[in-house]
C-alpha positions, 0 to 999 in steps of 0.5 A: 273271326269277331272279337268278342267285347269284354263288358263289366257285367262279364267280370261281375259275381252274380251268383251271390245274391243280397241277403234278403230281410225277413219278411214279417207279413208274408211269415204271418200269413205262411204260418196262418195257413201251414201253421196252428195259430190262435188270434184275438184277446179273449181266446189268446188269453184263454189259451194262455191259461192252459198251454203257453205259445211258441211265441205271441205276436202283438200289435203296437197299438194294443192296449198297455193294461192287455199286454201287462196282462200277457206279460203276467201270464207269461212271467209265471211260465217262466217267461218261456213265450217269445213276445214280438212287438209288431211295427204296425198297428192292429190293422196291419196285423189283420192285413198281414193275415188276410182279415179285413178286422183288426187283430191286436194279438196272435198266439202262434202254437206251430209254425208250420212253414214259416220262418217267424222263429228266426225272430226270436234268435234275430232279437237276441 
C-alpha cells in the first residue's frame, strides 16, 4: 500500500474566501438594468424637484455649481438623499453604465439587484 504524502495545501482551509471589495462599476450597471435610474443634469434636476431619489452618484469632475445645486435641493428635503462621489470622471461613469458618452450625475429611485445601498453603510 502506497503511503500518502501530506501536502501543505491539504492543511490549509480553502473554504474561507477573501472578502471581496464592492465593485461600484458592476453594481451601477446592474442597477441600470434591473432598477430605476435617471441620468443627466436636466432629468435629475427635474425629478429632484418633484420627488427625492434614494441615492445619487456624482462624477468626480462634475461642475461645482451643479454639485452645489444638488446639495441645495438635498438640504431642502432634509438631507434624505445619500450622495456618493464617484472616483472616476464622467466618461468613466458613462462607460460604467454602458453608454458611449459622459454622464455627470445618476439618480437612483430603485436599486434593483445591485448592492449600491451598501455604499451608504460603508461611508458612515
